[in-house]
C-alpha positions as CSV (number, residue, x, y, z in Angstrom):
1,X,3.1,-47.0,-4.0
2,X,3.6,-43.3,-4.0
3,X,4.4,-41.7,-0.6
4,X,2.2,-38.7,0.3
5,X,3.3,-36.1,2.8
6,X,0.9,-34.7,5.3
7,X,-0.1,-31.1,4.8
8,X,1.9,-30.3,8.0
9,X,5.0,-31.9,6.5
10,X,4.5,-30.1,3.3
11,X,4.0,-26.7,5.0
12,X,7.2,-27.3,7.1
13,X,9.2,-28.1,4.0
14,X,7.9,-25.0,2.2
15,X,8.7,-22.8,5.2
16,X,12.3,-24.0,5.2
17,X,12.6,-23.3,1.5
18,X,10.8,-20.0,1.8
19,X,13.3,-18.5,4.2
20,X,13.3,-19.8,7.7
21,X,17.1,-19.4,7.8
22,X,16.6,-15.6,7.8
23,X,15.2,-16.0,11.3
24,X,18.5,-17.3,12.5
25,X,19.4,-13.6,12.7
26,X,16.5,-12.9,15.0
27,X,12.8,-12.5,14.2
28,X,11.7,-8.9,13.8
29,X,8.3,-9.8,12.4
30,X,4.9,-10.0,14.0
31,X,6.1,-7.8,16.9
32,X,3.4,-6.8,19.4
33,X,4.1,-3.1,19.0
34,X,1.6,-2.0,21.6
35,X,3.4,-4.0,24.2
36,X,6.8,-2.9,23.0
37,X,5.6,0.7,23.4
38,X,4.2,0.1,26.8
39,X,7.4,-1.7,28.0
40,X,9.6,1.2,26.7
41,X,7.3,3.7,28.5
42,X,7.7,1.9,31.8
43,X,11.5,2.0,31.4
44,X,11.3,5.7,30.6
45,X,12.6,5.1,27.1
46,X,11.2,6.3,23.8
47,X,9.7,3.9,21.3
48,X,9.0,5.1,17.7
49,X,7.4,3.0,14.9
50,X,8.4,3.6,11.3
51,X,6.5,0.5,10.2
52,X,2.9,1.7,10.2
53,X,0.8,3.4,7.5
54,X,-0.7,6.1,9.7
55,X,0.5,8.8,7.3
56,X,-1.5,11.7,8.8
57,X,-1.4,10.5,12.4
58,X,-5.1,10.0,12.7
59,X,-5.3,6.4,14.0
60,X,-5.6,7.5,17.6
61,X,-7.3,10.8,17.1
62,X,-10.0,11.4,19.7
63,X,-12.7,12.0,17.1
64,X,-11.8,8.9,15.1
65,X,-12.2,6.9,18.3
66,X,-15.3,8.7,19.5
67,X,-17.1,8.3,16.2
68,X,-16.1,4.6,16.1
69,X,-17.5,4.1,19.6
70,X,-20.7,5.8,18.7
71,X,-21.2,3.6,15.7
72,X,-20.6,0.5,17.8
73,X,-23.3,1.6,20.2
74,X,-25.9,2.6,17.6
75,X,-25.2,0.1,14.8
76,X,-23.3,-2.8,16.3
77,X,-20.1,-4.4,15.3
78,X,-20.7,-6.0,11.9
79,X,-22.6,-5.5,8.7
80,X,-23.7,-9.2,9.0
81,X,-24.2,-9.9,5.3
82,X,-23.5,-8.9,1.8
83,X,-24.9,-5.5,1.2
84,X,-26.7,-6.8,-1.9
85,X,-28.7,-9.5,-0.2
86,X,-28.6,-8.4,3.4
87,X,-29.1,-4.7,3.1
88,X,-26.6,-2.0,4.1
89,X,-26.2,0.6,6.8
90,X,-27.0,4.2,5.8
91,X,-23.4,5.1,6.6
92,X,-22.0,2.9,3.8
93,X,-23.4,5.2,1.1
94,X,-22.4,8.3,3.1
95,X,-18.8,7.1,3.1
96,X,-18.9,6.3,-0.6
97,X,-20.4,9.7,-1.5
98,X,-17.8,11.5,0.7
99,X,-14.9,9.6,-0.9
100,X,-16.1,10.4,-4.4
101,X,-16.6,14.0,-3.6
102,X,-13.2,14.3,-2.1
103,X,-11.5,12.5,-5.0
104,X,-13.5,14.3,-7.7
105,X,-15.1,11.2,-9.2
106,X,-18.8,10.5,-9.9
107,X,-19.0,7.7,-7.4
108,X,-17.1,5.2,-5.3
109,X,-17.7,1.7,-4.0
110,X,-16.2,0.3,-0.8
111,X,-15.0,-3.3,-0.1
112,X,-13.7,-5.1,2.9
113,X,-10.1,-5.4,1.8
114,X,-7.7,-3.3,-0.3
115,X,-6.0,-6.4,-1.5
116,X,-9.3,-7.9,-2.5
117,X,-10.3,-4.7,-4.3
118,X,-7.5,-5.1,-6.8
119,X,-7.9,-8.8,-7.1
120,X,-11.7,-8.8,-7.7
121,X,-11.8,-5.7,-10.0
122,X,-9.0,-6.8,-12.3
123,X,-10.2,-10.4,-12.7
124,X,-13.8,-9.2,-13.2
125,X,-12.9,-6.8,-16.0
126,X,-10.4,-8.8,-18.0
127,X,-10.8,-12.2,-19.8
128,X,-9.2,-14.3,-22.5
129,X,-9.2,-11.9,-25.4
130,X,-7.9,-9.0,-23.3
131,X,-4.5,-7.9,-22.1
132,X,-3.1,-6.3,-19.0
133,X,-0.1,-4.0,-19.2
134,X,1.5,-3.8,-15.8
135,X,4.5,-2.1,-14.2
136,X,7.2,-4.6,-13.3
137,X,7.1,-3.4,-9.7
138,X,3.4,-3.8,-9.3
139,X,2.0,-4.8,-5.9
140,X,1.3,-8.5,-5.3
141,X,-2.5,-7.9,-5.4
142,X,-2.1,-6.7,-9.0
143,X,0.3,-9.5,-10.0
144,X,-2.0,-12.1,-8.5
145,X,-5.0,-10.7,-10.2
146,X,-3.2,-10.5,-13.6
147,X,-2.3,-14.2,-13.3
148,X,-5.8,-15.2,-12.4
149,X,-7.7,-13.1,-14.9
150,X,-7.2,-15.3,-18.0
151,X,-6.0,-12.2,-19.9
152,X,-2.6,-11.8,-21.5
153,X,-0.1,-10.1,-19.2
154,X,2.5,-7.7,-20.7
155,X,5.0,-6.2,-18.2
156,X,6.7,-2.9,-18.9
157,X,9.9,-1.6,-17.2
158,X,9.3,0.3,-14.0
159,X,8.0,3.8,-14.7
160,X,9.4,3.5,-18.3
161,X,6.4,4.9,-20.3
162,X,8.4,4.9,-23.5
163,X,8.6,1.1,-23.1
164,X,4.9,1.0,-22.4
165,X,4.1,3.1,-25.4
166,X,6.3,0.8,-27.6
167,X,4.6,-2.3,-26.3
168,X,1.2,-0.9,-26.9
169,X,2.1,0.2,-30.4
170,X,3.3,-3.3,-31.3
171,X,0.6,-5.3,-29.5
172,X,-2.6,-3.3,-29.0
173,X,-4.4,-4.5,-32.1
174,X,-4.1,-8.1,-30.9
175,X,-6.5,-7.6,-28.0
176,X,-10.1,-6.7,-27.5
177,X,-9.7,-4.7,-24.3
178,X,-6.5,-3.4,-22.7
179,X,-6.1,-2.3,-19.2
180,X,-2.9,-0.4,-18.1
181,X,-2.2,-0.6,-14.4
182,X,0.2,1.7,-12.4
183,X,0.6,2.7,-8.8
184,X,0.5,6.3,-7.8
185,X,3.1,6.0,-5.1
186,X,5.0,2.8,-5.2
187,X,5.0,1.2,-1.7
188,X,8.5,-0.3,-1.8
189,X,10.5,2.5,-3.5
190,X,8.6,5.7,-2.7
191,X,8.6,7.0,-6.3
192,X,5.5,8.0,-8.3
193,X,4.0,7.4,-11.7
194,X,4.0,10.0,-14.5
195,X,0.2,10.3,-14.6
196,X,-0.1,12.9,-17.4
197,X,1.9,10.7,-19.7
198,X,0.0,7.6,-18.6
199,X,-3.3,9.3,-19.5
200,X,-2.0,10.5,-22.8
201,X,-0.7,7.0,-23.7
202,X,-3.9,5.2,-22.7
203,X,-6.1,7.6,-24.6
204,X,-4.0,7.4,-27.7
205,X,-4.0,3.6,-27.7
206,X,-7.7,3.4,-26.7
207,X,-6.9,1.5,-23.5
208,X,-8.3,1.7,-20.0
209,X,-6.2,2.9,-17.0
210,X,-6.3,1.7,-13.4
211,X,-4.3,3.7,-10.9
212,X,-3.7,2.3,-7.4
213,X,-3.8,5.1,-4.9
214,X,-3.3,2.9,-1.8
215,X,-0.3,4.9,-0.6
216,X,-1.0,8.3,-2.2
217,X,-4.4,9.3,-0.7
218,X,-3.6,11.9,1.9
219,X,0.0,12.0,0.8
220,X,0.2,13.4,-2.7
221,X,-1.4,16.7,-3.7
222,X,-1.7,20.0,-1.7
223,X,-4.9,18.8,0.0
224,X,-4.1,15.0,-0.1
225,X,-6.4,14.2,-2.9
226,X,-3.8,11.9,-4.5
227,X,-1.9,11.8,-7.7
228,X,-4.5,13.5,-9.9
229,X,-4.3,16.6,-7.7
230,X,-0.5,16.3,-7.5
231,X,-0.2,16.1,-11.3
232,X,-3.0,18.4,-12.3
233,X,-5.0,15.7,-14.1
234,X,-8.8,15.5,-14.1
235,X,-9.6,12.3,-12.1
236,X,-12.4,11.5,-14.6
237,X,-9.8,10.8,-17.2
238,X,-8.7,7.8,-15.1
239,X,-11.0,4.9,-15.6
240,X,-10.5,3.3,-12.3
241,X,-9.0,4.7,-9.1
242,X,-8.3,2.0,-6.5
243,X,-7.6,2.9,-2.9
244,X,-7.4,1.6,0.6
245,X,-8.7,2.9,4.0
246,X,-5.9,1.2,6.0
247,X,-3.3,3.9,5.4
248,X,-4.3,7.6,5.7
249,X,-7.9,6.8,6.7
250,X,-6.8,4.9,9.8
251,X,-9.1,1.9,9.4
252,X,-9.2,-0.9,6.8
253,X,-11.0,-1.9,3.6
254,X,-10.7,-0.8,0.0
255,X,-12.6,1.3,-2.6
256,X,-13.1,1.8,-6.3
257,X,-13.7,5.4,-7.6
258,X,-15.1,5.7,-11.1
259,X,-18.0,6.8,-13.3
260,X,-21.4,6.0,-12.0
261,X,-22.2,3.6,-14.9
262,X,-19.2,1.5,-13.8
263,X,-19.9,1.3,-10.1
264,X,-23.7,0.7,-10.7
265,X,-22.7,-2.4,-12.8
266,X,-20.2,-3.5,-10.1
267,X,-22.8,-3.3,-7.3
268,X,-24.6,-6.2,-8.9
269,X,-21.8,-8.2,-10.5
270,X,-18.4,-7.7,-8.8
271,X,-17.7,-11.0,-6.9
272,X,-15.6,-9.4,-4.1
273,X,-18.5,-7.1,-3.4
274,X,-21.5,-9.2,-4.1
275,X,-20.2,-12.3,-2.3
276,X,-18.5,-10.6,0.6
277,X,-19.8,-8.9,3.7
278,X,-20.1,-5.1,3.9
279,X,-17.7,-3.0,5.9
280,X,-18.2,-3.0,9.6
281,X,-20.1,0.2,10.8
282,X,-17.3,0.8,13.2
283,X,-14.7,0.8,10.3
284,X,-17.0,3.1,8.2
285,X,-17.2,5.6,11.1
286,X,-13.5,5.6,11.6
287,X,-12.8,6.1,7.9
288,X,-15.4,8.9,7.6
289,X,-14.0,10.7,10.6
290,X,-10.4,10.5,9.2
291,X,-11.6,11.7,5.8
292,X,-13.2,14.7,7.4
293,X,-10.2,15.4,9.7
294,X,-7.7,15.4,6.8
295,X,-9.8,18.2,5.2
296,X,-10.2,20.2,8.4
297,X,-6.6,19.8,9.5
298,X,-4.7,20.3,6.3
299,X,-1.6,21.1,8.2
300,X,-1.1,17.3,8.7
301,X,-0.5,16.9,4.9
302,X,2.0,19.7,4.9
303,X,3.8,18.3,8.0
304,X,3.9,14.8,6.4
305,X,5.6,16.3,3.3
306,X,8.1,18.2,5.5
307,X,8.9,15.1,7.6
308,X,9.3,12.8,4.6
309,X,11.6,15.3,2.8
310,X,13.6,15.8,5.9
311,X,14.0,12.0,6.4
312,X,15.1,11.6,2.8
313,X,17.5,14.5,2.8
314,X,19.0,13.6,6.2
315,X,19.5,10.0,5.0
316,X,21.2,11.0,1.9
317,X,23.5,13.4,3.7
318,X,24.4,10.5,6.0
319,X,25.5,8.5,2.9
320,X,22.4,6.2,3.0
321,X,20.8,4.9,-0.2
322,X,17.1,6.0,-0.5
323,X,16.8,4.8,-4.1
324,X,14.3,6.8,-6.2
325,X,12.1,8.0,-3.3
326,X,10.7,11.5,-3.8
327,X,10.2,12.1,-0.1
328,X,6.5,11.5,0.4
329,X,5.2,8.9,2.8
330,X,7.5,6.0,1.9
331,X,11.2,6.2,2.0
332,X,13.4,3.1,1.8
333,X,17.0,2.7,3.0
334,X,18.7,0.1,0.7
335,X,21.5,-2.2,1.9
336,X,24.2,-4.3,0.3
337,X,23.1,-7.6,1.8
338,X,20.2,-9.3,3.6
339,X,22.5,-9.8,6.6
340,X,23.3,-6.1,6.9
341,X,19.6,-5.3,6.6
342,X,18.6,-7.7,9.3
343,X,21.3,-6.4,11.6
344,X,20.3,-2.8,10.9
345,X,16.7,-3.5,11.9
346,X,17.8,-5.2,15.1
347,X,20.1,-2.3,15.9
348,X,17.2,0.2,15.5
349,X,14.9,-1.9,17.7
350,X,17.6,-1.9,20.4
351,X,17.6,2.0,20.1
352,X,13.8,2.2,20.4
353,X,12.9,2.3,16.7
354,X,10.7,-0.3,15.0
355,X,11.3,-0.9,11.3
356,X,11.3,-4.5,10.2
357,X,13.5,-5.5,7.2
358,X,12.2,-6.2,3.7
359,X,14.4,-9.2,2.7
360,X,13.5,-10.7,-0.6
361,X,9.8,-10.3,0.0
362,X,8.2,-8.1,-2.6
363,X,11.5,-6.6,-3.7
364,X,14.3,-7.8,-6.0
365,X,16.7,-10.2,-4.3
366,X,19.6,-7.8,-4.6
367,X,17.8,-4.8,-3.1
368,X,17.0,-5.6,0.6
369,X,15.9,-2.6,2.6
370,X,14.4,-1.1,5.6
371,X,11.1,0.6,4.5
372,X,10.3,3.7,6.5
373,X,6.7,4.9,6.6
374,X,6.8,8.6,7.6
375,X,3.9,10.1,9.5
376,X,2.8,13.6,10.3
377,X,3.0,12.5,13.9
378,X,6.8,11.9,13.7
379,X,8.9,14.7,15.2
380,X,12.1,16.3,13.8
381,X,13.8,14.7,16.8
382,X,12.4,11.2,15.8
383,X,13.8,11.6,12.3
384,X,17.2,12.9,13.3
385,X,17.7,10.3,16.0
386,X,16.8,7.3,13.7
387,X,19.2,8.5,11.0
388,X,21.9,8.9,13.7
389,X,21.1,5.3,14.9
390,X,21.5,4.1,11.3
391,X,24.9,5.8,11.1
392,X,26.1,3.8,14.1
393,X,24.7,0.4,12.9
394,X,26.9,-2.6,12.8
395,X,28.8,-2.9,9.6
396,X,29.2,-6.5,8.2
397,X,31.4,-7.8,5.4
398,X,30.3,-10.2,2.8
399,X,27.0,-11.8,2.2
400,X,24.7,-14.0,4.3
401,X,25.3,-17.7,4.2
402,X,24.0,-19.5,1.1
403,X,21.0,-21.1,2.9
404,X,19.9,-17.6,3.9
405,X,20.6,-15.9,0.5
406,X,18.1,-18.2,-1.1
407,X,15.3,-17.3,1.3
408,X,12.8,-15.9,-1.2
409,X,9.1,-15.9,-0.1
């Protein structure tokens, strides 16, 4: 008789295989950063997080908090149903109109999760006779959607649009619909897509283009309107712009920005919208306030750019490897081994800086790193001190033990 493990036994085994051994070097994950900050303040020591998406420093802005509190009092906590069958709050459409106006698209549609937005949009659009052409460093939400869609998946080398063009030239005629997917600002490497070339390639091959602006809204472009502004491309030449409200907009949720005919269809058919609850009115209020503030206080976008460029330049001057990062929002520091990365993270925490390691999760196994999210709220002193702390980190020889080196999640 076959022996069946319990779900608990199975999960424990998978956890060991997935990388529990990494935690032998300490557990930097799931840290209660509010408590860490309070503890540091009580001891009279600084505590600076480089692990959060608050690019423009709006998460604790008094107006964001006040508007959220007002929405809580007037509209309650939750949307309480799918907007299609349970009705919506008037603020839902206001947010979507304001997002579309800001981005320069006809309309937008908001969803409860950025991850879900990619997953439901891609699987809804593409089917068996279609093909997805995706960058090899695409976010997990894109990769998971591609695998679930039923469409063929063709992977092109990271930011290598000659390779993409060649793959389309050789394969486009085999498929009914083709969707090219790229990220505006890549969240692990801090580099950007060549949008003008992407648009030219997609139009020449009669394909569609989806651009994920999760990390570029409020970061790229003189006024933070994203990669279209940064590259001087009409946003209406991009078929689908996907974004999140958990980064610059200091709240959570996702959105699709596109032509009205597309979002009108999706309002009645997109599974992640139709079968999921609407955004909480509190979240909508926070996102709207942040969107308004980033336009009124444009100095935040300029300061973010200055801070990110300073961090990148100081790191390189210190002999640290920042990879291909352009110095906007996300700047990684790459290390030779997982052990060195873990120890560097622990050293920073001891110095009052929170930056958890990225060890074989979402990055190639041979490229462990600390990923720094730079904010307009960081000071020059914060940046110079954290680079100085990295220069004094423990230096280790060799690699992690074999059981740790295989810890891929």
